[in-house]
N, C-alpha and C positions, 0 to 999 in steps of 0.2 A: 504494500500500500504506500503510495507516494504521500509524503508529508509536505510537499511544496504547494504554495498557494498560487492561484492563477486569477488575474483580474478579469471579471466577466462583465462589469458595467462601471460607468463613471457618472457621477451626479454633481450638479453645481452646488447643491446645498446638502448638509448633513441630514436634514429632515426627510428628504426623498430617499436617501440611502438607508436610513433607519427603518423606513416602512418596508423596503425590499428585504432588508436583513431579517426583520421579524417574520416575513412571509417564508423565507428560505429556512430559517431556524425552526419554524413550525413543522416543516417537512423533514427535520432531522439533519439538515445540512449545516456544517460548521462554517461560520462566516466571520471574516475579519475586515474591518474598515480601516483604510489608510488615509492619512492627511485630514481626518475629520476635526481633530482638535485645532489644527492650524486654520482651517476655514471657519470654524466656530469663533476663533479669536479675531480674524479679519476676513470677512466674506469677500472682500474685493480682490483677494489674491486667488480666488478659486480658478479662474481661467488660466492664470499664469502657471499654476502648479498642476493643472490637469484635473481639477475637481477631486471629489471624494471617490476613492477607488473601492469598489466592492469586490472582495476576493474570497474565493472558496478553495478547498483542497482540489488539486488537479483531478483526482479521481471522480469528484462530484461536479466538475465544471459543466459537462454536457447536460446532466439532469437539472442543474441550477439554471442554466441558460434556457432550457425548455420551460421551466416554471416562470421565469421572468417574461418570456415571450408570450406566455398564455395570459398574462395579466393585462387588463384593459388600461391603456395609457392615454386615453383621450379625455377631454373635459366632460365634467358632469354638472348638472344643475343642482339647486339646493335640495331637491328631492332624491338625488342619487341616480337620476336618469341621464342617459347620454345626451349631450348637446346636439342639436340638429342644425345643419347648415340651411339657411333660408333659401339659398340659390339652388342647391341640388338635392337637398333632403338627406345627405350623407351624415353618418354619425362619427366621422373621422375629423373631429374638430379639436384644435389645440388652443390653449390659452397662452397669450403672451402679453407683456407689458410694453408700453410705448410712451415716449415723451413727445407729445404732439402739440402742446399749448405753451404759451408763455408762462403760465402759472406752474406747470409741471417742470419746465426748464429751470425756472427760478428755484423751485424746491430742490431740484437735483443739484444745482450749483451750491446752494446753501448747505445741503447735506455733504457734498464733496469737500467743501472748505472746512466745515465743522467736524468732519470725520464720522458723521452719522449717515444712516441710509435715508434716501428721500421718502417723505411721508405721503406725497401726492403723486399718484401714478394713475394713468388711465389704462384700463385693460381692454384688449380686443381679442377676438377669436378668429382663427384662420382655419379654413377647411383644407385638409390634405388632399381630398379628392379633386376639387375644382379650383382651389387657390383663392376662393372668395374670402375677403376680410369683412368682419362685421362686429358691431357692438350690441350689447343688450340695451333694453329701453333705458335712456338716460335717467329717468325718474327712479329707476331701481339701482343705478350706479352709486355705490356708497362712497366713492372717492371724489365725487363732484362737489 
């Protein structure tokens, strides 16, 4: 049995990696996270160091990868249902943040100078199937 670890996934934030770690450990797979303390200390270095690395024993890598691939990785609404693209009705919708207004740009710059994360961000959704970008109803957008 090989006792070497193999990286099977990388995540920008520790919270994402912890969710996947819990899922794999529930199936009896030993999991090791690398660089999560560094990223928890300074999240802005995540891209520079390659994110949080999710590692498993080499013997379990194929099974772990299959489990991760089986998990739904697209956006869900508040009721836990898959988000639907208004253009093509696909459920392959991803959430991403954007800086599109003067208010969000100012918040980003203040956060950058003060060493904190920006508090005002606008979130959009993008469909992987057709490429359509959309927002939810602005009256329901909590960041406005």
